[in-house]
N, C-alpha and C positions, 0 to 999 in steps of 0.2 A: 205434722208429719202424716198422720193418719188420713187427714182430709185430702192431701196430695195423692196418696195411694188410691183412695176411693175414687177421686176424680179421674185419675189415669185409668183405673180399671173400667169405670163407666164409659169413658171415651173409647177405649179399645173394644168394649162390648158393643157399643153403637156402630163402630166401623165394621165389625164382624157381622152384625145383624144386617147392616146395609148391603154388604157384599152378598150375603145369603139371599136377601130379598131380590137383589138384582139378578142373581142366577136363577132363582125360582120363577120370576116373572118373565124374563127374557130368554131363558134357556141358552144363555151365551156364556161360554167358558171364560175364566179369568185369563188374561194375557199379560205377557211381560212388556217391557218398554220397547219402543220402536228401535230397531237396529241391533240391539244386543251386542254380542261379542264382536261381530263383524264390523260394527261401527268403530270399534277401537283399533281395527287393523289386524286383529288376530284371526287366524284361520280355525283354531280350535281352542278349547279351554286351557290346555297346557301347551304353551307356545315354545316349548323347549326344542332345541335342535335334535336331541336324541332322547328317546323315552327313558324313564327311570326303570330300575330293575323290576319293580312290581308290575309295571305295564308290560315289560318284555316277557315276563312269565305268563301273564294273562294272554298276551297275543300268541305265545307259543302253545299254550293250552288250547286256545280256540282253533289254531291251525291243525293241531293234532286231532281234535274232535271232528273238524271238517274232513280231514284225510280219512279217518275211520268211517265216517258216513259215506264217503265216496267209494271206499272199498266194499262196504255192505251193498251198495247199489249195483256194483259191477258183478258181484257174486250172485 
């Protein structure tokens, strides 16, 4: 059991070191897969027809903040 854990840990460590070396040598950022969510036919992460309550509150808060900023600019 301990040998499996050590072997897994070493494998993950080698992968992390390899990714780090790749970044340091090429200065190229890590990228996701090709296509992403749009390849699944989804326009956004949450493909719900209507946003949830938490998102509605966040959107209202952002709209209020924008409105206050616009008022400050006018004055």
